[in-house]
C-alpha positions as CSV (number, residue, x, y, z in Angstrom):
1,M,90.4,113.7,103.0
2,N,88.3,112.3,105.9
3,R,85.3,112.6,103.7
4,L,87.1,111.0,100.8
5,Y,88.0,108.0,102.9
6,D,84.5,107.8,104.3
7,T,83.5,107.2,100.6
8,I,86.5,104.9,99.6
9,G,85.9,102.9,102.8
10,L,82.7,101.4,101.4
11,S,84.7,98.4,99.9
12,Y,88.2,99.2,101.1
13,A,88.6,96.2,103.4
14,D,87.7,93.7,100.6
15,L,90.1,95.1,98.0
16,R,92.9,96.3,100.2
17,R,93.9,93.1,101.9
18,P,97.5,93.2,103.2
19,D,100.0,91.3,101.2
20,Q,102.0,89.1,103.5
21,R,105.3,89.5,101.6
22,I,105.1,93.2,102.1
23,A,103.9,92.8,105.7
24,R,107.1,90.9,106.5
25,Q,109.2,93.8,105.4
26,V,107.2,96.2,107.6
27,E,107.3,93.9,110.6
28,T,111.1,93.3,110.2
29,A,111.6,97.1,110.1
30,L,109.8,97.4,113.4
31,G,112.4,95.3,115.1
32,D,111.6,94.1,118.6
33,A,109.2,96.9,119.5
34,E,106.4,95.8,121.9
35,T,104.2,98.8,121.7
36,V,103.5,100.1,118.1
37,L,101.5,103.1,117.0
38,N,99.9,102.8,113.6
39,V,99.1,106.2,112.1
40,G,96.6,106.5,109.3
41,A,95.7,102.9,110.2
42,G,92.6,102.6,108.1
43,T,91.2,99.1,108.3
44,G,94.3,97.8,110.1
45,S,96.4,96.5,107.2
46,Y,100.0,95.5,108.0
47,E,99.6,95.7,111.8
48,P,101.9,93.0,113.1
49,S,100.6,90.4,115.5
50,G,102.0,89.7,118.9
51,R,102.5,93.4,119.8
52,R,100.4,96.0,121.5
53,I,99.0,98.1,118.7
54,T,97.4,101.5,119.0
55,A,95.7,102.4,115.7
56,V,94.8,106.0,114.8
57,D,92.6,107.1,111.8
58,P,90.4,110.1,111.2
59,S,87.7,108.2,109.2
60,A,84.9,106.4,111.1
61,R,84.0,104.5,108.0
62,M,87.5,103.0,107.8
63,I,87.6,102.2,111.5
64,G,84.3,100.5,111.1
65,Q,85.7,98.0,108.6
66,R,88.5,96.8,110.8
67,S,88.5,93.2,111.7
68,A,88.3,92.2,115.3
69,S,91.6,92.5,117.1
70,D,93.3,93.5,120.4
71,A,94.3,96.8,119.0
72,T,93.3,100.0,120.7
73,V,91.6,102.1,118.1
74,I,91.3,105.9,118.3
75,Q,89.7,108.3,115.8
76,A,92.2,111.1,115.4
77,S,94.5,112.7,112.9
78,A,98.3,112.4,112.5
79,E,98.7,116.1,113.0
80,N,97.2,116.0,116.5
81,L,98.0,112.7,118.2
82,P,96.3,112.4,121.6
83,F,99.3,110.8,123.4
84,D,102.0,111.8,125.8
85,D,105.6,112.2,124.7
86,N,107.5,108.9,124.2
87,S,104.4,106.7,124.6
88,F,105.4,104.0,122.1
89,D,108.4,101.9,121.3
90,A,107.9,102.3,117.5
91,A,105.5,103.8,115.0
92,M,104.3,102.9,111.5
93,A,102.4,104.6,108.7
94,V,101.5,102.7,105.6
95,L,100.6,104.4,102.4
96,T,99.0,107.3,104.2
97,I,101.3,110.3,104.6
98,H,100.4,111.8,101.2
99,H,96.9,112.4,102.5
100,W,97.9,114.4,105.6
101,S,97.0,118.0,105.6
102,D,100.3,119.0,107.2
103,K,102.9,116.3,106.6
104,E,105.8,117.9,108.5
105,R,103.6,118.4,111.5
106,G,102.3,114.8,111.3
107,V,105.8,113.5,111.3
108,A,106.8,115.7,114.2
109,E,103.9,114.4,116.2
110,I,104.9,110.8,115.5
111,R,108.4,111.6,116.5
112,R,107.2,113.3,119.7
113,V,105.2,110.2,120.9
114,T,107.7,107.5,119.7
115,R,110.8,106.5,121.7
116,G,112.3,104.4,118.9
117,K,112.0,103.4,115.2
118,I,109.5,105.1,112.9
119,V,108.6,103.2,109.7
120,F,106.9,104.6,106.6
121,L,105.7,102.6,103.6
122,T,105.4,105.3,101.0
123,Y,106.0,106.1,97.3
124,D,109.0,107.9,95.8
125,P,107.6,110.7,93.6
126,S,110.9,110.8,91.6
127,F,110.3,107.2,90.4
128,R,109.6,106.8,86.7
129,G,108.7,103.6,84.9
130,L,105.2,102.6,86.1
131,W,103.3,101.9,82.8
132,L,100.1,103.2,84.2
133,A,101.4,106.8,83.6
134,E,101.2,106.1,79.8
135,Y,97.4,106.0,80.2
136,F,96.9,108.3,83.2
137,P,99.7,110.9,82.9
138,A,98.2,113.0,85.6
139,L,99.6,110.4,88.0
140,V,103.0,111.9,87.7
141,S,102.0,115.4,88.7
142,L,99.7,114.1,91.4
143,D,102.5,112.1,93.0
144,E,104.9,115.1,92.7
145,D,102.3,117.3,94.4
146,Q,101.3,115.1,97.3
147,M,104.1,112.6,98.0
148,P,107.0,113.6,100.2
149,T,110.4,113.1,98.7
150,M,113.0,110.9,100.3
151,T,114.9,114.1,101.2
152,D,111.8,115.4,103.0
153,F,111.8,112.3,105.3
154,A,115.5,112.9,106.1
155,R,114.8,116.5,106.8
156,W,112.0,115.7,109.1
157,L,113.4,112.6,110.8
158,G,117.2,113.0,110.6
159,P,119.1,110.0,109.1
160,V,116.9,107.4,107.4
161,S,117.4,104.2,105.5
162,V,115.3,103.8,102.3
163,S,114.6,100.3,100.8
164,P,112.6,99.3,97.8
165,V,109.4,97.3,98.3
166,P,108.9,95.1,95.2
167,V,105.2,94.5,94.4
168,P,104.4,90.8,93.8
169,H,102.7,90.0,90.6
170,D,99.7,88.5,92.5
171,C,99.7,91.2,95.2
172,T,96.6,90.9,97.4
173,D,96.7,94.6,98.3
174,G,94.8,96.6,95.7
175,F,96.9,99.8,95.9
176,L,97.7,101.6,92.7
177,A,100.5,99.4,91.4
178,G,99.1,96.2,92.9
179,Y,97.8,95.0,89.5
180,W,100.9,95.9,87.4
181,R,100.8,92.4,85.8
182,R,97.0,92.3,85.6
183,P,96.2,95.4,83.5
184,A,92.6,94.5,82.9
185,A,91.9,95.0,86.6
186,Y,92.1,98.8,86.1
187,L,89.1,98.7,83.9
188,D,87.0,97.5,86.9
189,E,85.3,100.5,88.5
190,R,85.2,98.7,91.9
191,V,88.9,98.2,91.8
192,R,89.6,101.8,91.0
193,A,87.2,103.0,93.7
194,A,89.6,101.6,96.4
195,M,92.5,103.8,95.0
196,S,92.5,107.4,96.1
197,C,94.5,108.6,93.1
198,F,91.6,107.8,90.8
199,W,89.3,109.9,92.9
200,A,91.8,112.7,92.8
201,M,92.2,112.5,89.0
202,G,88.6,112.9,88.3
203,D,87.5,112.0,84.7
204,V,89.8,109.1,83.5
205,S,87.6,107.9,80.7
206,E,90.1,108.7,78.0
207,G,92.8,106.7,79.7
208,L,90.5,103.8,80.3
209,A,89.4,103.7,76.7
210,K,93.0,103.7,75.5
211,L,93.9,100.9,77.9
212,A,90.9,98.8,76.9
213,N,91.8,99.3,73.2
214,D,95.4,98.3,73.8
215,L,94.4,95.2,75.7
216,E,92.0,94.2,72.9
217,S,94.5,95.0,70.1
218,G,97.5,93.5,71.7
219,G,99.3,96.8,72.0
220,W,99.8,96.5,75.7
221,D,101.4,93.1,75.3
222,R,103.7,94.3,72.6
223,R,105.0,97.1,74.8
224,H,104.9,95.4,78.2
225,G,104.9,91.7,77.5
226,R,108.3,91.4,79.3
227,F,106.4,91.7,82.6
228,A,104.8,88.3,82.0
229,G,107.8,86.5,83.4
230,L,108.4,88.6,86.4
231,E,107.4,87.5,89.9
232,A,107.8,91.0,91.4
233,L,108.5,94.5,90.2
234,D,109.9,97.7,91.6
235,C,107.1,100.1,91.1
236,G,108.5,103.0,93.2
237,Y,107.3,102.0,96.7
238,R,109.8,102.5,99.4
239,L,110.2,101.6,103.1
240,V,111.6,104.6,105.0
241,E,113.1,103.8,108.4
242,S,114.4,106.3,111.0
243,R,117.7,105.3,112.4
């Protein structure tokens, strides 16, 4: 996975810019924590300002694309955090846990080094309804294989609260569902290159051809035209907070 993100990281910072509406949900969940650990921090998306941030990521390529900030940045993995017990007021992990080699161990490590709230922005693999699966059905099995369930989080962390994170129609963060109302974007190879799932699926030419044909023929609009009037959509993303 480190090698994968060394490749994705080539244009990641340009295409995966944090959406401020989503950022507000993450920051609110962190409460009044002064010291925050960001695990799987990548280029630093969603790190709140005005707090002491320690960012951890295994990929040197991703770390190299971070903007200048006051954060302490360390190259390390979630499964082996180089910190003492109870080092941080809170911890966050944004769209990253599905890439960890040992998810349960990674969560246990975060719990070990965190005194208070732990916040995950993740995807619920039981969610159905994202239209992309019509064109790339492998997404469903991919999510089921790599995404922890909400029950997993409760098992690892104890009581948790789970909240939907609606995706704005003009989302600035180019994660998988970020273009749900802009379907032509998925035909852009550069856009897909910043989405790890497309790397994992391999050859997606059949789905791309079907999408291109439906966009040209009007088939996509006939089936999904109702999205045109929506400002935001529940696409399965969830904010999981330890209590």
